[in-house]
KEMAR-293106 format. One record per residue (C-alpha): x, y, z. Coordinates in steps of 0.25 Angstrom, whole numbers, plus 2048, in hexadecimal, padded with zeros to 3 digits. Layout:
// KEMAR-293106
XYZ/...
This chain:
// KEMAR-293106
BCF0A86BF/BD50A46B1/BD20B26AC/BDB0B86B7/BE70AF6B3/BE50B26A4/BE40C16A7/BF10C06B0/BF80B86A5/BF60C369B/BF80CF6A4/C050C86AA/C0A0C569C/C070D2696/C0C0D96A2/BFF0E26A2/BF30E46AB/BEA0E669F/BF00DF693/BE50E3689/BE60D7681/BD70D6680/BCB0DF680/BC80DA68E/BD10D669A/BD80C969A/BD00C46A5/BC30C769E/BC80C0691/BCB0B3699/BBE0B46A1/BB60B5694/BBD0A968E/BBB0A169B/BAC0A469B/BAA0A168D/BB109468F/BA909069B/B9C093694/BA108A689/BA407F693/B96081699/B9008068B/B97072689/BA107867F/B97080677/B9C08E675/B9209967A/B8F0A366F/B960B0671/BA00AA67B/BAC0AA670/BB30A0679/BBE09D66E/BC10AC66D/BC20AE67C/BCB0A267D/BD40A8672/BD50B567A/BDA0AE686/BE30A667D/BE90B3677/BEA0B9685/BF30AD68A/BFB0AD67D/BFD0BC67E/C020BB68C/C0C0B0689/C110B667D/C130C4684/C1C0BD68E/C230B5684/C250C267B/C2A0C9687/C340BE68A/C380BC67B/C380CA677/C370C6668/C2F0CB65C/C280BE65A/C210BD667/C1E0CC667/C170CA65A/C0F0BD65F/C0B0C566B/C060D1662/BFE0C765A/BF70C1666/BF40CE66C/BED0D265F/BE60C565F/BE10C866D/BD90D4668/BD20CB65E/BC30CB65F/BC10BD65A/BC80B0658/BC80B3649/BCF0C064B/BD90BA655/BDC0AF64C/BDE0B8640/BE80C1648/BF00B464D/BF00AD63F/BF40B9638/C010BA640/C030AB642/C110AB63D/C150B364A/C110A8653/C1A09E64B/C260A864B/C250A965A/C2B09B65C/C3609C651/C4409E656/C3F09F664/C4909E670/C4209F67D/C4409C68C/C3B092693/C3109D697/C300A1689/C2E092685/C2309168F/C1C09E68B/C1C09967C/C1608B680/C0B092688/C0909B67C/C0808F673/BFE08867C/BF609567D/BF409566E/BF008766E/BE708767A/BD8083678/BD2083685/BCF08B692/BD708169B/BE3081692/BE3090691/BE20916A0/BEE0876A2/BF6090698/BF209D6A0/BF60966AD/C040916A7/C0609F6A1/C040A66AE/C0E09D6B5/C1809F6AA/C160AE6AB/C180AE6BA/C260A76B7/C2A0B06AB/C260BD6B1/C2C0BB6BF/
């Protein structure tokens, strides 16, 4: 069921039936992560070779971050948020964690600039808080909570 929420969040935020962030649908990206995470739990914390759990988690994290930044960028209509959104979208195309990290690390200044001289309303503040929490999330349950909160906030913002 979480794959549907993830897919709904991304589609709603990007206002597109086929956002094209990944080489697979958003639901498949989440489902693959969920299956890899379940296999690791079944193996008592041992990573199953070929599962690429951390990479799959990173794809989900990027999808949530992109969704939140898209809504924020639409509200703020500023260059800094658009640049961060572009970086995240390029990172989502990465084929490994190393490639994703290289893209984001190269452009790290853009993330710092995002928070400078920023005057936003309550909705924007909540979006940035969820965005920040997304970047620091390190578990499936934490990410699922952020997805649920994000969907609720998007329902309010996009009324």
